[in-house]
C-alpha positions in Angstrom: -136.3 -23.9 -95.3 -135.4 -21.3 -92.7 -137.3 -18.0 -92.9 -134.9 -15.1 -93.8 -136.9 -12.7 -91.7 -136.3 -14.9 -88.6 -132.6 -15.2 -89.6 -132.2 -11.5 -89.8 -133.5 -11.1 -86.3 -131.4 -13.9 -85.0 -128.2 -12.5 -86.5 -128.9 -9.0 -85.1 -129.2 -10.5 -81.6 -126.1 -12.6 -82.0 -124.1 -9.6 -83.0 -125.5 -7.0 -80.5 -126.0 -9.5 -77.7 -129.2 -7.5 -76.9 -132.8 -8.0 -78.0 -133.6 -4.3 -77.7 -130.6 -3.2 -79.7 -131.4 -5.8 -82.3 -134.9 -4.4 -82.6 -133.5 -0.8 -83.0 -131.2 -2.0 -85.8 -134.1 -3.7 -87.6 -136.8 -1.1 -86.8 -138.8 -3.7 -84.9 -140.2 -4.0 -81.4 -138.1 -6.0 -78.9 -141.1 -8.4 -78.5 -141.1 -9.1 -82.2 -137.4 -9.9 -82.3 -137.9 -12.2 -79.3 -140.8 -13.9 -81.1 -138.7 -14.4 -84.2 -135.9 -16.0 -82.2 -138.3 -18.3 -80.4 -139.8 -19.4 -83.7 -136.4 -20.0 -85.2 -135.4 -22.1 -82.2 -138.6 -24.1 -82.6 -137.9 -24.7 -86.3 -134.3 -25.7 -85.6 -135.3 -27.8 -82.6 -132.3 -26.3 -80.7 -131.7 -23.6 -78.2 -129.8 -20.8 -79.8 -129.2 -18.4 -77.0 -128.5 -18.5 -73.3 -130.5 -15.7 -71.7 -130.7 -14.1 -68.2 -131.4 -10.6 -66.9 -127.8 -9.4 -67.6 -126.6 -11.1 -70.8 -127.4 -12.9 -74.0 -124.9 -15.3 -75.4 -125.2 -17.8 -78.3 -125.1 -21.5 -77.5 -122.8 -23.8 -79.5 -125.8 -24.4 -81.8 -126.3 -20.6 -81.9 -122.7 -20.1 -83.0 -123.2 -22.6 -85.8 -126.5 -20.9 -86.8 -124.6 -17.6 -87.3 -122.6 -19.0 -90.2 -125.7 -20.6 -91.7 -127.8 -17.4 -91.3 -125.1 -15.2 -92.9 -124.7 -17.6 -95.9 -128.5 -17.9 -96.5 -129.1 -14.2 -96.3 -126.2 -13.5 -98.6 -127.5 -16.1 -101.1 -131.0 -14.5 -100.9 -129.5 -11.1 -101.6 -127.5 -12.3 -104.6 -130.6 -14.1 -106.0 -132.7 -10.9 -105.5 -130.2 -8.8 -107.3 -129.9 -11.3 -110.2 -133.6 -11.8 -110.9 -134.5 -8.1 -110.4 -131.9 -7.1 -112.9 -131.0 -4.3 -110.6 -127.4 -3.1 -110.4 -126.2 -0.7 -107.8 -124.4 2.3 -109.2 -123.0 5.4 -107.8 -120.4 6.6 -105.2 -120.0 5.8 -101.5 -117.7 8.0 -99.5 -117.0 5.5 -96.6 -115.1 6.4 -93.5 -113.8 3.9 -91.0 -111.9 4.3 -87.8 -108.3 3.2 -87.3 -109.6 0.3 -85.1 -110.4 -1.8 -88.2 -107.0 -1.6 -89.9 -106.1 -5.1 -88.7 -109.6 -6.5 -88.8 -111.5 -8.4 -91.6 -113.1 -5.3 -92.9 -111.0 -5.4 -96.1 -112.5 -8.8 -96.9 -116.0 -7.4 -96.4 -115.2 -4.4 -98.7 -113.7 -6.7 -101.3 -116.8 -8.9 -101.4 -119.0 -5.8 -101.6 -117.1 -4.3 -104.6 -117.1 -7.6 -106.4 -120.8 -8.0 -105.9 -121.4 -4.3 -107.0 -118.8 -3.4 -109.6 -120.8 -0.3 -110.6 -120.2 1.3 -107.2 -117.3 3.6 -106.8 -116.0 3.2 -103.2 -114.0 6.0 -101.7 -112.3 5.0 -98.4 -111.2 7.3 -95.6 -109.4 6.0 -92.5 -109.2 8.3 -89.5 -110.1 8.7 -85.9 -113.8 8.3 -85.0 -114.3 11.9 -83.9 -112.8 13.2 -87.1 -114.9 10.9 -89.2 -118.1 11.9 -87.4 -117.3 15.6 -88.0 -116.7 14.9 -91.7 -120.0 13.1 -91.8 -121.8 16.0 -90.1 -120.3 18.3 -92.7 -121.6 16.2 -95.6 -118.1 15.0 -96.6 -118.9 11.3 -96.0 -121.9 9.1 -96.8 -121.3 6.3 -94.3 -119.2 5.9 -91.2 -118.1 2.9 -89.2 -116.7 4.2 -85.9 -116.9 4.3 -82.1 -119.3 6.0 -79.7 -119.5 6.1 -76.0 -122.0 3.6 -74.5 -125.5 4.9 -74.6 -125.0 7.6 -77.2 -127.6 7.8 -79.9 -125.5 8.1 -83.1 -125.7 5.3 -85.6 -126.8 1.7 -85.5 -125.0 -0.6 -83.1 -122.8 -3.2 -84.7 -121.5 -4.5 -81.3 -120.4 -3.4 -77.9 -116.9 -4.1 -76.6 -114.9 -3.8 -73.5 -111.9 -1.4 -73.4 -108.7 -2.9 -72.1 -105.2 -1.8 -71.5 -102.7 -3.4 -73.8 -99.0 -3.4 -74.4 -96.1 -5.5 -75.7 -95.4 -9.0 -74.3 -93.4 -9.0 -71.1 -94.1 -5.3 -70.5 -92.5 -4.0 -67.3 -93.7 -0.8 -65.7 -92.5 0.8 -62.4 -95.7 0.9 -60.2 -94.3 3.9 -58.4 -93.7 6.0 -61.5 -96.3 7.8 -63.6 -98.0 5.3 -66.1 -96.4 5.7 -69.5 -99.2 6.2 -72.1 -99.3 5.6 -75.8 -102.3 7.5 -77.2 -103.9 8.7 -80.3 -103.7 12.4 -81.0 -106.8 14.4 -80.1 -109.6 14.3 -80.9 -109.8 10.7 -79.9 -112.5 8.9 -77.9 -110.2 6.3 -76.5 -107.7 9.0 -75.5 -110.4 10.8 -73.6 -111.7 7.7 -71.9 -108.2 6.6 -70.9 -107.3 9.9 -69.3 -110.7 10.1 -67.6 -110.3 6.6 -66.1 -106.8 7.4 -64.7 -108.0 10.7 -63.3 -110.9 9.0 -61.5 -108.5 6.4 -60.1 -106.0 9.1 -59.0 -103.3 7.4 -61.1 -100.4 9.6 -62.3 -99.5 9.3 -66.0 -97.3 10.7 -68.7 -97.7 10.5 -72.5 -94.7 8.8 -74.1 -96.0 8.5 -77.6 -98.7 10.3 -79.6 -99.8 9.0 -83.0 -102.6 9.5 -85.5 -102.5 5.9 -86.7 -102.9 2.5 -85.2 -99.6 1.3 -86.7 -97.8 4.1 -84.8 -99.4 3.0 -81.5 -98.6 -0.6 -82.2 -95.0 0.1 -83.0 -94.6 2.1 -79.7 -96.2 -0.7 -77.7 -94.1 -3.4 -79.3 -91.1 -1.3 -78.4 -92.1 -1.5 -74.8 -92.7 2.2 -74.3 -95.9 1.9 -72.4 -99.6 0.9 -72.5 -102.6 2.1 -74.6 -106.3 1.5 -74.4 -108.1 -0.5 -77.1 -111.2 -2.6 -77.8 -110.6 -6.1 -76.5 -111.8 -7.9 -79.7 -109.6 -5.8 -81.9 -106.3 -6.1 -80.2 -103.5 -5.6 -82.8 -101.3 -8.5 -83.7 -98.4 -8.9 -81.3 -99.9 -7.0 -78.4 -101.5 -8.4 -75.3 -103.7 -7.3 -72.4 -101.7 -5.6 -69.6 -101.2 -7.9 -66.6 -103.6 -7.5 -63.6 -100.5 -6.9 -61.4 -100.3 -3.4 -62.9 -103.7 -2.6 -61.2 -104.9 -0.3 -64.0 -108.4 1.1 -63.7 -111.4 -0.2 -65.5 -112.2 1.9 -68.6 -115.7 0.5 -69.3 -117.1 -0.3 -72.7 -117.3 1.3 -76.2 -119.8 0.8 -79.0 -119.1 0.4 -82.7 -121.8 1.8 -84.9 -122.6 2.4 -88.5 -124.0 5.8 -89.3 -125.9 6.7 -92.5 -128.0 9.6 -93.4 -131.6 9.6 -92.2 -134.0 8.4 -94.9 -131.2 6.4 -96.7 -133.2 3.3 -97.5 -131.8 2.4 -100.9 -128.6 3.0 -102.8 -124.9 2.1 -102.4 -124.5 3.6 -98.9 -127.4 1.7 -97.5 -126.2 -1.5 -99.2 -122.7 -1.2 -97.7 -124.2 -0.4 -94.3 -126.3 -3.6 -94.5 -123.2 -5.6 -95.5 -121.3 -4.3 -92.5 -124.2 -5.0 -90.1 -124.7 -8.5 -91.5 -121.0 -9.3 -91.0 -120.5 -7.5 -87.6 -119.5 -10.8 -85.9 -116.6 -11.2 -88.4 -115.2 -7.8 -87.6 -114.9 -8.7 -83.9 -111.9 -11.0 -84.3 -108.6 -9.4 -85.3 -106.9 -11.2 -88.2 
């Protein structure tokens, strides 16, 4: 039998690719998380992570363990709820950023509502900055959104690289201002994109502004220009811009779950736990 406590630490590291961040998520010291992973590796008789001073990456056996860990932890939670006789009830006002429109988040939410039929889930989809403002004003109970690398808001789900994307076969005149497809302000990726171009001294012009991911995708598929997006959540039909365009590096972004301090029980906490436990599933666009 694999210890669920060890599996929780392992899964947090596999998703955040960082022992310190995994400890923050779980409320544990980094040394404790490392100890849990070493013990799990000893029990499994396999190396689960490749580690150096710069990165942490699952081995092939580690990737296999991710699936087993999630299944075991989900089964434990179902058994706990069944034998405790506890049924979650109440309302969760959940806000998620546009980035997850094409992800597997709907599957996670569907599984959550089936497991907890007494929970009334109210979903809001908007830009990260707007959702965070609504959360701060008490209008949302839980938010899944972006933050700049290093910010303190929320618990880290995963860190992703921002890349320039457009339609297949995109052609752009290198001598002309770069045609940009951007979210309407306030938008974190809009700000990051313009900051990166300003640092590089690259001229630009906005050819499309939209409040939705579907609007950005449509403009990109039409060949109007490029936009900035998380690499693991690139919408269907779009591709990374070719290196020949020599677009500036835009760095990374972090996806986080934000709940109210002291929220240890109840529907919002349960949904936050479900999202954190399935963070690796969110990283691949459907």
